[in-house]
N, C-alpha and C positions, 0 to 999 in steps of 0.2 A: 724785584719784579715777580718772583714766584709767589710771594705772599699776597700780592695784589690779585694775581690770577686765582689763587685759592679763595680769596674773599669773594671775588666776582662769581666764580662757579658755585661757591657755597650759598650765596644769595639766590642764585638760580635754583639750587636744590631746595632751599627753604620755600620758595614760591611753589615749586612742584609739590612738595610735601603738604602744603596747606589744602590742596584739593578744592580750592575755591574757584569756581568757574569764572566769575567776574574778575577776580584778581589775576587769574592766569591769562585771561583775554588781554588784559592790560600789559602784562609782562611777556607775552609770547614773543614779540619782536625783540625784546631785550635778550631773551634766551637764544633766539635765532642769531642775533648779532654776536653774542658771546661765543656761540658755536663757530661762527665764521672766523672770528678773530683769534680764538685761542683753543680750538679743538685739538690741535697737536699736543698741547700741554695736558689737556684733559685725558687724552688717550694713552699717555705715557704710563707704562705699567707701574712706575714708582708712585703714581698718584691714585691708583685704583682704590687703595685702602681708605682714602680720604672721603669717598662718596659711597652711599648705599648702592647695592647691586641693582635694585629696581630703578634708581635714577640713572645709573650708567646705561642700563638696557633701554630706558626711555629715550635718552639722547641718541644712542646708536641706531635705534629704530626710526625715530622721527626727524632727526636732523642729520642729513648726510654730510660726510666730510667733503670739503671742497675738492679734494683729489678724486673722490668718487663721482662728483658732478662732472668734472672735466673729462673723466674717462667715458662717461655716458655720452657726452657730446661728440667724442671722437668716433665712436662706433656707428 
C-alpha cells in the first residue's frame, strides 16, 4: 500500500511542479482528494524526504488536514 501512496503523491507533486495553470486546474480536485484520503501518510516524518520542501509547504498551507477542519467546526 505504501508504494501506491507514494506514487499517488508523487503524481500530485509532478503536477504541482509543472506550474501549468490549465493542467493544475484540472488536477486540483485530485490533489484535494488525495489530501483527504492519505494526508496522514504524507505528513509522516518518515516520508518527508520523498518530497521537495516547497511541495510539502504548499500542501500544508493550501490543503488543511481533516483533523484541523474538524477542530475548527468544534470551536
